[in-house]
N, C-alpha and C positions, 0 to 999 in steps of 0.2 A: 504493500500499499504506499509506503514511503517513497519507493521508486516511482510509482505512478504519479504521486503528488509532485515530486520534484520535476519530473518530465513535463507535466502539465504547466507548472510554473514557468519553466524555461521556454516552453512553447508560446505561452500567451503573454509573458512579461519580459522576455528577452534574457540576455546573459546576466549572471549573478556571481558574486564571490561566494566562497565556501561559507563565510560567516552570514552573509545575506540569506543564502539558501537555508542555513540552519535556523535562522530566526523565523523565516516564513513557514517552515515545516514543523517548527517546534523541536528540532533535533539538536543534540549536543554537538559541539565542534568535532568530537571524535567520530560520532555516528554519521555526521554530515560528510566527513572526509571519507569514511568507508563507503558511503552511498555513492559519492562521486567516483571513487576508484572503481566500484562495481559497474557503474554506467559507462565509464571510459573503457573498461575491459570488454563490454558488450558493443563498443563502437557507437554508442548512442549520444554521447556528449564529448566535447573537446575543449581545450583551452583556446579561447578566441581573442584574448588580450589581457590587459591588466588595468587595475584602477588604484590610484593613489589613495591611501588611507589617512594621509596627513602626517603620520609619523611612522618611521620604520619602512621596510620594503613595501613595494606595491603588491596588492593582492591579485592573484590570478582570477580572471573572469571565465566562467564556464558557460558554454552555450550548447544548444541542441544541434546535432549534425544534420543539416538538411538532407544529406544523401544517405541517411541511415535507412530510409524506406522510400519506395515509390509506389504509386497507385495509378490505375488507368480507369477513366470513365469513357463510356461508349454510348453514343446515340445511334440507334438503328432505325432506319426507315426502309420501306420496301425497295427503294431505288438508290439508297445512299447510306454509307456509314461514316460517322465522324467520331474521332477519338482524341483524347487529350491525356497526357501523362503529367503527374504532379509529384513533387517531393513531399516530405513529411510535413512541411509547413503549409502545404496547399498551393505553393507556387507552381504554375503550369510551366513545364520545361519543354514540352513538345506537343505538336498537334498534327493530325493527318485527316484527310477527307478523300473519299474515293467512291466511285459509282459501284453499284451492286447489281449483278446480273440476276435474272429471275431464277436461274438454276444454281446459284452459288451454294456451296455446302456450308452450313452454319459453323461447324466446328473449325473448318479450315479458314473461313472468313475471319472469325474472331482471333484465331491463332495468328494469322498473317497481320491483322490490324494491330494486335498487341505488340508483336515484334517490331512492326514498322514505327509505331508511335514511341516505343521505348528507344529505338535507335535514333529517332528524331530528337529525343531528349538527351541523347548521349549516354544512355545506359543500356545494359543487356536485359533481355526479357526475364531472365532468372531473378533480377533484382526487384521485380514487381511483386508486391505482397497482397494486392487486392484489385479485383476488376469488377466494376458495376456496369451493367448493360441496361439502358433504358429503351423501352419499345412499347408499342401499343399492345394491350392485352391485360389479362388478369393473372396475377401471380398466386399459385396454389400455396397457401400458408403451410401446408404439410411438407411438400416436396421442394418448394422453391422454383418449380418449373412454370413456364408461361402457358396460359390457356386463352382461348377466345382471341388469339392473335391471327385473325383471318388473312391478313396480308403477308404473314410469314409462315407459310404452311410447313416448312422444314424444321421448325423449332419444336421438336417433339419432346415427350417425356424422357427424362434421363439425360438430356443434353447438358443441363447445368453441371451435373456431376462429372460428365465426360470432359467438359471444358476445364473444370477444376483440376482434374487428374492430368490433363494435357499441359496446362499452364503451370501447374505446381503451386497454386495459390487459391485463395478463396474467390469464388465467382458468384455474383449475385445478379439475378434478373429483377428488374423493377419496372413498374408502370411508368410510362413517360410523363404523364400529367402529374403523378405524385412527385417525381423528381423535379419538375418545374416548380412545384410548391416548396420543395426543399431549398431550391435556389432563391425563390422569392422571400423566404423567411430569413435566409442567411445574408443576402446582399441586395434584396429588392424592396418592394413596397410593403412587405409584411414583416419587416424586422420588429421584434418586440411585441408581436401580435400573437396571442396564444389561441385565439378562436377565430379561424378564418376559413374561407373556401376559395379555391382557385378554379375559375371556369375557363376551359380551353375551347375556343371556337375556331375551327379550321376545317381541313378536309374531314377530320374526325371531330367529335365533340366529347369532352370528358370533364370530370370534376375531381378535385382533390379536397379532402376534408381534414382540417386540423382542429382538434379539440384539446383544450388544456395543454397545448404545446406539442401534441403527439399526432402523427398521421393516423387517421382512423381508416383501417383497411377492411373491416367487416369480417364476418365469420368465415367467408370463403374467399376473401381477397377481392371481392367484386364491388366494394363501396366506391361510389363515384361513377358508375356506368350510367351517367345521366342521359346518354343518347336514347335509352330505352324508356325514359320518363313518358307516361301517357300524356297526350295533349288534346284539348277540346278540338273536335273537328278533324282530327288526324286518325285514320284507321290504325288500330293496333293489330299487327299480324299475329296469327296463331304460332308461327315459327319465329324463333329469335336466333337463327343461325348466322345472321349477318347484322352487324351493328348499324349499317345504313338503313335497315328496315325499322329501327326504333323511331317512335313518333317525334321526339324532340330533335333527333338527328335529322329527320326529314324536314324540320322547320328551319333549323339554324345552321346546319352543316354548310360547307362551302358551296356545294352544288346547289342547295336550296337558295342560298343568298344570291348566287349568280343568276339563277332563274328569276328571283324576285326583282333584281336590278334590271334585267332585260325587260320584264313586264312593265316596269316603270320608265322604260326608254333610256336607261343609263347604259352607255356603251363603254365597256372597260375590259381589260384583259384579266379576268378572274374576279373572284369575290372580294378579296382584300382591296384590289384597285377600285372596285365599284364603291365600296364603303368610303375610301379616301376621296373619290370623286364626288360622292354625295355630300360629304362634309365640306367640300370646297364650294358647294352651292349649285344652283341651277334649278330650272323649273320643276324637274322631276324629283329633286333631292328630298324635299320634305315628306312627300308621300312614301317614298321608299324607306327613309329613316324611321318614320312613324311606325310602319308595319314591322320593320326589323326589331325596333325597340320593344314593341308589344310582344313579339315572339320571345325575345330574350328575357323579358321581364317575367313571363309566365314560369320559365324554368328557374330563374333566380329566386322569385318569390316562393316557389314550392320548396326549394332547398332551405331558404332562410326561415320559413315558418316551422321547419322541423328542427334545425340545428342552431338557429339564432346566432350567426357569426357576427363579430364586430366589423369584419372586412370581407368584401368580395373583390378578388383580383381577376381582371379579365385579360386573357392572353390568347395565344394561338395567332396564326397569321391574319385571320379575319378580325378577331377580337382586338388585337394590338393596333390594327389599322384604324379602329374607332377612336382611340385615344381618350382624352379627358372628356370631350363633349359627348361621345356615345355613352360613356360610363355615367355621366351626370343625368342623361336622359333615361337610362335604365333605372337608376336610383329613384328618380322621381316617379317613374311608372310603377315600380315595386311598392311604393308608399300607398298607391291607390288599390293595391291588390291584397296586401297582407299587413297585419299590424306590426311590422318590423321596419326598422330604419337603418339598414347597414350602410356603411361607407362603401361605395363602389369605385374602384380605382383601376387604372390601366397598369399593366406590368411595368416594373422599373428595371427588369432584366432584359436589356435590349437585344443581346446577342446570344443565341444558343442556350436558353434556360434549361432544357432537358440535359444537355451535355454538362452544363455548370452543376446541376444537381447531382448528376452521376459522379462527377469528380469529387464533390463535397462528401458524398456518401462513401466513396471508395477510400478517400483519405481517412475519414473517421474510422472505417473498419480496419485499415492498416494500423492506425495508431492504437486502437483497442488491442489488437493482436500483439503489437510490438511492445506496448507499454505495460502489458499485463505480465506479472511475474508469478510463476507457479510457486 
């Protein structure tokens, strides 16, 4: 426990002398010296300088070695994979992005991607202690495998364990929207917010729920599959084998938004561009925005009436295109549907929130493994 406390202090507060570390951890000088010697032997800390104490010789400063551990975060989409490698402090040291063919073997894809991003960061793949892969779908809480990931048919049961054995480190699959929420809470609009939801509006529609500071995943890992939320006037299919058949997905997914824009005479290259064009003004803009806001507000109000979050973050390529104005319109519409008044805000993680969340989780897992002493 003392080792973990010392490493956490050095990680979050920077280099310290032996005396400073002893005072912060409540250890005697002798015990602090033994602790530092032990951590140096494990190549976790090193002398990084010295500090004058005012009298006598300067005291050595001990700091965490950034290269004592590396982690890899991966964002997987049907047509593209993006990965980033980070050291134990969370500093990104390498990044790769490549197209994915429809017949790509998942195990080989992740192996090659991990090797490539590690090499880009100047390290060997064997130095990677944790890999977190974000993708659409539901993670089975028992096995850690991905399910309902219809766009990634090759990601079968047992693959996570096979990848872990191949890479020689822990491998975690996670839902992409949940990872976006991790990033939003760490570096985005939801910092210091313990009760929030994140609504992803893009080609797919998803929700992440954070209650009392913890991601709520549900009994089967399917919490947040808001695309299936029943909606007035939208038929609910008897089969749910495709997320695009969910009622809320049929109202606010990118395809539906593009169709709505075309119906209002807005000419744009895709749903996100249509939202941006509407916000810029024009004769057709108000009608399109009004109908889009009403659709979004139905879903947001339904969620807020159940979990009562302090904050709703809107993201995804379509959601992010709406910015502050669309969020303000949705918040106002929600007030007329349910007795809740959440703040509705656009994402503050502008670039790659899923990848950012994957890296954050991977680094956390590597630290837990590295800092834990048997």
